[in-house]
N, C-alpha and C positions, 0 to 999 in steps of 0.2 A: 522770680522770676519774671524780665522786664519782656514784653509785646515782641517777639520778631516781626518783622516786616516780612513777608515773602513775597517777593517779585518774581513773574511769568512772563516768562519769556518766550515767543513763538519761534518757533523754528520754520523758515521756510527751505524747506529740501528740492534743490534741483530734480526732476523728474529722470527716476533712474530705469536705466532697461535692463531687464532679464533676457539673459542667454543663456534659453534652453537648447539640453542635448538634444540634436538632429533625430525626427523621429518623422519614420514614412507614414505617411497617412494613405496614398494612396499609390497605385503602378500599372501599368501599360506597355506591353510587348511591344514591338514594330518588326519586322521581317521583311528585307529586302530582297525577291529572288533574281538573280544574275540573270538577264537578257540573253537570249542566243537562239539564234537560227537553228534548222535543224534542216539537213539536204535530204530527201529522200528522192531514189531516183523514178520517176516515172515512168522512162521508156529508155531502151538501147537498143541500137542497131546501127549494122553497116551497110552501104550504096555502092551504088557501082557508082564509079566516079563521074562525077557530074551530072548526073541524076536524082530522082527521087524515088527508082526503082530498088526496093530491098533485096537484098542476099545475101546467103548463105553459105555458100561455097566461092574460092575465088584462084584463080592460078597465080602458081609461082610471077613476082614480078606485076602484076595486075595492080594498079592504082585503085585504092578506096576508100568511098570517105564515112566519117562514122558521124551520130548525131546523139547527141544524148541529152533525155529533158529531164529539169528535176524542178521539183515544190519545193519552195519554203515550207513547212511543216512547224513553223516555232517563231522567234518573231523577227523583226526586220535585223538584217546580217548579211554579211559578206559569206555567200555559199561558195565551195570552190567543189570541178569535178579535175579527178583524174583518170587514166587508163593506162592501166599496166598490162604488160604482158605477164599472164598468169605462170608461166613453168618459168622465168627469171626475176618474176618482184620487179623489173626495171621498166619503168614512162617511156611508152611507145613515142619516136619522134617521126611525122611526119617528112614528105622526099625532102625537104627544105631544112630538116634539123629543127623543128619545133615541135616541144615536148608537148602534149597533151596532156595541160596542167594548167588548167584555168581557174580564174575566180570573179565574183560578180557580186555586186553589190543586190540584197535583193529585198521586197519589204513582204510583210507574214501572208502567205497564202498565195504568194505571187508564185508561178512557173518561168523557169528560164529554158531555151531551148539554145543547147551551142552542137551547131554544125562545123568540121573540121574538115579539110579536103588532103586528098592525096597521099595516104597511105599507101606501103609498097608490101604487097604481100609476101612474107618471108616462104620459103621452101619447106613449110611445113604447116601441117593444122595450126590455127594460128587462136591460141586461146585467152583470151581479154580477161581482165578483173576491169570494172567499171567502179569509180568510187565516190562517193560524191559526201561533202562533212560541210563543216561551218566555222569562220573563223580565216581571220590573212595569215600568210606568211611572214 
């Protein structure tokens, strides 16, 4: 047998990137709470029209003013106030026909006093429902 010459060739391979299956190493949850105001009625009362005198009685057709104070116990938001006839569920209107349904942007912790004038006392005991909340119409 003759001797065989063995030739060695070095192979220069390109770097190979291995693709491993995705494996979670860590996680963290993040919760973001919806910001919202909270309208809390502080006070509400009737006034003798054009004065600061609080009243609990009025004659039929007498003009009265209403004042409502609301505090924002939530985040900065638009707060609203409505005053309804509790017996009918209808928002009351002043002598000019403007409903007592108002809104105002109020910072967290702020207080808003809304005074509306010239409501006509009906010919019955007037049961009023004052409501406050947050959000825009």
